[in-house]
N, C-alpha and C positions, 0 to 999 in steps of 0.2 A: 921320323922325328928324332932329332938328336937327343941323347939322354942329358938330363940336367946335371951340370957339374956339381960335384960333391962340395958340401960346405967346407970352407977353410977355417971355420971358427966364427966367433961372434964379431970379429972385427970387420968381416966382409959384408955381412948382412945381419939384421936383427934376428936373434934367436930367443927361445924361451927356456934356456938352460941356466943353471947355476944362479948367480946373484942377479942376473938380468931378469930372470923370471920373478924373483921376489920383489925387485924394484918396481917392476911393472904392476904387480899385484898391489903393492903398497900405494903406488900412485893412483891406481883405479879406486882403491878403498878410500883414500883421502879425498878424491874428487867426489865420490858418492856421499861421504860424510859431510863435505862442505855444502853440496847441493841440498842434502837433507836438513842441514842446519839453517840454510836460507829459507827453505820451505817452512820450517818450524817457526822461525822468527816472523815470517809473513803471516802465518796462521795465528800466532800468539798476538800480533798487533791487531788483527781483525777481531779476535776473540775479546781482547781488552777493550776495543772501541765499542763492541756490540753488546757485551755481557757484563761490564763492570757494574752497571746500575740499571734498574728497570726504568728509571726516569731519564728521559732525554735531556730535559732542561730543568734545573733547579735554581731558583733565585731565593737566597736566604738572607733576610734582615739587611737588605742593601740600603745604604744611605749615601747621599752625594750632596755636595755643596759647592757653590761658586763663591769663594771667599767666605763671608759670614752669612750668605744667603742660602738657606737650606732648600734644596730642590726635591730630593727624594728622602723619605723617612721610613726606615724599617720595612721596606717592601719585601714581601715573601709570596711566592707562588711556584708551582711546578707545572710543566706541560709536556706532552708526549707526542709521538708520531700520530698523524691522522687528525690533528686538531687544527682548526683555522680560528685563531683568536683575534678578536677585535680589541684594540687598545684605545679606550675612549677617555674623554675628559675635555674640559674647557681649555682655552689657551693658557699656557703657563702651568698646567697641572703636572708636568714632568714626563710626558709621553716620549718626546724625542730624546731626552736625557736617559731615560730607562732603556730605550733601544740602543743608544750609544754604549751604555754600560754592558748590556748583554752581548753586544758584538765584540767587546774588548777594546773599543775605541777610547773609552774613558774608564778610569780605575775608580771603584767605589771607595768612599772614605771609610766605610765599615761594611761588614757583611761579605758575602761571596756569591759568585755565579758558578755553577757546576754544569758541565756538559758531559753526559754519559758517565756521571759519577766522578769526574776529574775536575778539580778546581781550575779556573781559567788560567792562572799563571803557569800551570803544569803543561799547558799545550804549547807546542811550537807554533810560530805564526803561520807557517804554511799549513800545518795540520788544522789549525783553527779555521783558516780560510777555506779549507776543503769541507768543513762541517757547517760553517755559518756564512750566509751571504747577507749583505746589508745595503738597502737603498736609503740613503740619508734624505733629510727633508729638502736640502738644496745642494746643488753642485754647480760649479762655475760653468756657465754656458759657453765661454770662449775657449774651449779646449781644441787644440790643433790636431784633431783626429777625425777620421771618417766615422760614420755610424757603425760600420762593421768592425773597425779597429777598436772602438770603445767597447762593443759587446765582447770582442775577443779578449779584453782584459779580464773578463770573468773566468777565463780558462787558465790564467797564469798559475794558480795554486796546484794545478793538476799536471804540469809539465816542467821538466828541467831544461827544456830546449828554448832557444830564442824564438823559434818559429813554430806556428801551430801545426799540429799533426792532422791527419785526415779525420780522426775522431773529433778533434777540436772544431774543425770546420763543420762537421755534421751537427755538433751541439749549437754552434753559432747560427747556422742557417735555420735549424729547427726553432730556436728561440725567437729569431727575428720574424719568421713566418707566423709563429703563434701570436705575436704581438703586432702583426700587420705593419712591419717596418722594413721588410726585406727589400722592397723596391727603393728604399732610401739608403741602401748600404754604402753607396759610393759618395754620398753627399757629406759635406763637412758638417760635423755636429753643430757648429756655431750657426749654420745656415738653416737649421730646422726650426719649426715653430715650437712653442712650449709643449703642446701635446705630443708632437712627434718626438721631441727629446725625451719626454717621460716614457714613451713606449720603448725607446732604445734602452733607457736605463733599466726598465723592468726586464727587458730581454737579456741584459748583462747579468742580472741576478739569476734568471732561468738558466743561462748558459753555464753559470758557475756550478750548478747541479749540487748544491749543498742541501743537507737534510733539514737545516733550520733556515728559514727565510724571514728576515726582518725588513719590513717595508714601512717607511714613514710617509704617510699620505700618498700611496701609490696612484690614486686616481686624480691627483692634482693636474690641472690643465686639460684633462681629457673631456671630450664631449660625452653626452649621455650614453651613446652606444658603446663607446670605448671604455667608459667606466664599468658598465655591465660586463663587457668582455674581459677586462682586467680582473675583476673579482671572480668571474667564472673560471679563469685560468688558475687563480690562487686556490680556489676550492678544489679544482681538479688535482692540483699539486698535493694538497692535504689528503685527499682521498687516495692518492697514489702512495701515501706513507710518509709524507714530509710534515714538518711543523711550520705553519705560517702564522706570523704575528704581524698584523697591520694596524698602525695608528691611523685613525680616520675621524673626520668630523661628520661623516654621512651616516647617520643612525640607521637609515633605511637600508643602505647597502650592508651594514653590519648585521642587521636583523635577518636579511634575506639570505646572505651567503655564509656567514660565520657560524661556528658551532658553540662559541663561548664568548662572553663579554667580560673584560676586566676594565673597570671604571676607576680612574684616578681622580683624587680630589686633594688639593694641597699637598701633593707629593706622596700620598699614601693610597693604598688600595681601599676604596670605599665599597665597591661591589665586585664580586667575582662569581658569576652565575652563567649557567648554560643559556643558550638562546631560547630554549623552550621555557625555562623559568622566567626569563625576562618578559615573556608575553603575559605571564600571570601576575608578577610583581612589578608594578609600574613606578615604584618609589624612586628608582634610579634615575628616572627622567627628570626629577626635580633638581638634580644637580646641574642640569643644562638650562632649564627655564621652567617657571611655574605655568607657562602658557602651553606647554607640550602635553599632548595626550596620545594614546595609541588606540588604533582600531584595526580592523582587517578589511582587506579588499574583497570584492566579490569572489575571487579565487581562493580566499582564505589566508592570503599572505599578510603578515603584520605591516602596519604602516603608521609612522609617527607624523603627526600634523600639529599645526598651531591652532589654538582656540581663537 
């Protein structure tokens, strides 16, 4: 083997002598410091999101009006991970508007909504969408998308790319399979029945994978089996550590699946009680009808019925 030619200096090949050595060391240290700074910023953001407040959601003295008509008046409550809250009330009591305000879709006239200790205006839109999903009461049925494309919109807050990643596709498929609409994935949204569309919209909220799920009458248009399946999914989400708030008119679904009832009357919180307490104190039923009463089924489950 021929001997390696002697070095002719730093010009012919890189060496670790003199200034070159210190330049390389400085570059390595700068790169390490930059990487460490990025890791610290990422950690600090996670810490800020998770530990700023022990309360996941705080609604403080929120009021809202449409012109001169007051819809919400000084509403206050807080909720945390693991709760499945039923938002109850007769038509016009303010349920949909309250969900709109909590989601950030509408701005309260007074009061504030805090998420993890941060006031709503302090959140960037993308950050807020990563934390809160919202199924409104009505959505245009004539949308020019397939069912799968619409569910995929729930993944937009999590990606900077135009196209979904493999992880996005996994979330989309899992959500559509859970809501029994995966077989409709290639169908146009406008061609689906009301119940099929509703399952697709619930799937979009699931695919968004937000810690707070706001759903306005999620069981609308669903048959009995799918209503039970929908509320069972939401209960599972709450038990997995999310906060689910669902506006509903079905008192029996609320009593069976939810952990807490917030009852609105004339734009204010009339009752805020656990489901267990709701079984003992029936006075909240009078806000809906004087003909309502509550009993239990042979299995011990609560049941509201008309006298």
